[in-house]
N, C-alpha and C positions, 0 to 999 in steps of 0.2 A: 565305735563308730557305726552309724546307721547305714543300712544298705540304700543306695539311691533309687532302686527299683521297688522299694517296699510299698509305697503308695503312689497312685497316679492322681495328680491334682485335677485333671479334667477328664471328661468322658472321651473315649476313643472314637475316632471318626473313620469311616470307610472312604476309600478313594473314589469309588464309583457311586457313591450315594448322591443321587440327583433328585431326591424326593422334595427337598426344600430348595427352591431357586431363590436367589437373592434378588430383591428388587433394586433396580438402579434408580438413583435419585438425580434428576435433571431439573429440579424445580428452580434452582438458583440461575442456571444457565437460561432457562426458558424466560424467566422474569427479566433478565438482562436484555435478551433479544427483543422482547415485547417493548420494553422501555426505550430501547434504541430505535425501534421502528416508529414509535410514537413521536419521539423527538425529531426523527427524519421527516415525518409527515408535517409536523408543525413548521419546521424550517422551510419545507417546500411550499407551504401555503403562504408564508410570509415573504417569500422571494429570497433570492440569494443575496448575501451581504458581501459586497466587494469594498474593502477599505481603500481609501485613496493612497496612491503611492507617494513616497517622499521624493524630494528633489534628487537625491542621490540615486534612488531606484530608477527614476525617469532618465537621468543622464546615463546610467549604466545600460539600460535597455536601448537607448538611442545609439550609443557606441557599439553595442553588440549587434544591432541590426546593420549598421554600416559595415562592420567587419564581415558579417555573413554575406552581404551584397558584394563586397569586394572579392571574397573568396569564390562566390558563384561566377562573377565576371572573369576572374582569373582562370577558372576551369573551362570556360567556353573556348572553342577553337577560334583562331584568328581568320577563319575563312570569310567571315562577313565584314572584315575591316576594309575600308576603302583605301586603295593605294594612293600615294601622293602623286599628283599629276603636276608635271613641270610645264609651265606655259612658255618657257624660253626656248625650248627645243623644237 
C-alpha cells in the first residue's frame, strides 16, 4: 500500500500570501443594472400604462371604500350629533 503523503498533487500555498489579489467579476451584474435602467427610462418616456379594471375589481373597490367610510364614521365621537328635539313639550 502506498503512503498518502508520498506526493503532493498541487503546490503548497501560504496563508498570508497576498501578492496575488483575485479580481472580482461584476460584469454580469453591471450589465443587468444597465439594461434595467434603460428599460425604466423607455417606460418613463412612453408614460405609465394603467390597464382598465374589470367589473369585479370596480365593485370590490366600491364596497371597500364604503366599508372604510363606515369604519371612519363609527370611530368619530357622537359629540357633533344633533339631539332630537321634541315639539310637543
